[in-house]
C-alpha angles and dihedrals in degrees: 000000000000112000104220093181090073116068118223115264117268113235127196117235107239103177141018121227116216124199123247114256118208117203140188140154129254119230089262092052099259111148113236120199121194124200106185103193137131142057101242123084093247133118141190128206118199120190117190125193124185087234111120140134093285091061094054123118091182120039116254096018096116092048095047096041089057094043093049096054092090094044095080139330137176090000093307115131125233089247091054092048092049091047093051093048090049093046092054094041091240127151121213122194129181126187133172115202134177094284109012147030116227123202114186129184124189118193145153111261093237089065097036095104092047097051100037096076090051091053090052092051091052091051100041105031113028114166099206092211113210099227094052089044092055091048093049092045093052092047091052092044090055091047090053091049089055093045092053088064091060119092093212091056092047092049092050093049094050092042091057090049092050092048101044107016129258094269097047113098090234091052099042118093127197116265131206089242090061089070091060094060101037115106136173087252088068090052093049092049092048091047094050092047101046110017090079138121091255092058096041137097127173130205121194115192142167126051099348128187128196088249091057091050091050091049092054091049092050097041099047094045080089092073103109127238123229120220094210111072114225112221119190121211114189111234120241119271115236106187116196121259087218109085097186124054129175120197115199117227109175116220095014113146092196136038128226112224131197125179117178153125143199114273139180120294135234093280093061121094090232095056098095097043088048089057090052090049090051090053090054091047102046112325101111140023095269094049126130094256094049094045094049108030100033106026102032105026099028093215095138144010092235142002131177143170128212142178109231114200132194125175091262106027142019136195141189117224137180113203132186145135127229145161113283093248091058098050099095098042090044093054090045089055092050090057090043088059089050088053093049092053091048095048106030131055116238111251120249094246091055091046089053093048093050092045092052093046094050092045090053091049090051091052091048090057090063102035099104137029093249095045087053088051090050090054093046093049090052091049091048092051090054098044094251138121136206091284086078090067092041089058092046091050090051090055092046091054096046111029118127136205089249092056091051091050091050090051091048091052089052101042108022101065111136096220092063096056130096119218121202124181124184118190144075123315114244 
């Protein structure tokens, strides 16, 4: 009989198991990656184009090109496309980021061959209809107008500008005036330049059959090639000499706060230990910042830190929102936590808690076929493979208090941080 008074033994996770990834090339040279994993008859198709904000010549083109794909293609109306997706129980997502555009389709395998040609039409032959474009543009313009009233949005926009420079794509934010100059001609030009075989990668995941693989190869051979090769050179970063910036927002009851700096990227030996340090600082609910500033001091409802990584640059940022009267003591406490991590060793119990939390998060990344696909797509977009997570897991299992202190002394020096506050002056 099962003894429920005795809990099951806790075992440490010693290794991570990564799925096999099959790969081949389409006739037009597009790499196709297949992750055949899962018991349910479901599949996911991810299409990546190197077509993000940094490639734009006209602001907003990457965002609107991706958003308009489902608004009409090959003479099919947006209503027809929506009806077909609904009929087959498929879900289509499009997202333009700083460096890439992601197009993702989820579907049941029994309808895979019905929905795949429609997906190809959306990708290859969008119509960019004027009426839908005007509607989408006005909707986004209104959303931006609302966002510009929010102190957290203002703080994030100015923080990016301080960190990267106003003319760098990572530091430049969309403006209301950008909507006045954007036309469908810009979208067509961007699509023809970047939605090409040379800029494309495809990932097929779920329960995959040879017939599904063959269908993807045949269908997406229609993605055109472009004779002129597009080479991207990342613009120079011009960080501000001014390390504190206040943005006035009259009538605001709260202030948005950002504290951050540029840090080393994924290719640096310190990258993984820096991620562990960030977790201790503000990367989970039991972190230093949450325990002190939220739980003990009560300055805010929530505060977190994160390491944001792009292929060519990374930064560490602490973000929160608080009443105006708490802004100064809150920022002081952030730097106090920096000082503690630089000058005091993390206690064994906290080390164990962070190690267990990060191990659990690693396992969660690989607990389903589609979450594995999500990880692989991110790795692919950043020129990495599963060895990246193998290295991170090795650091999570072995890091010491001394290593964390050394990283804190290197990366948590107050003079290197930018502070941005958006709100109303007292």
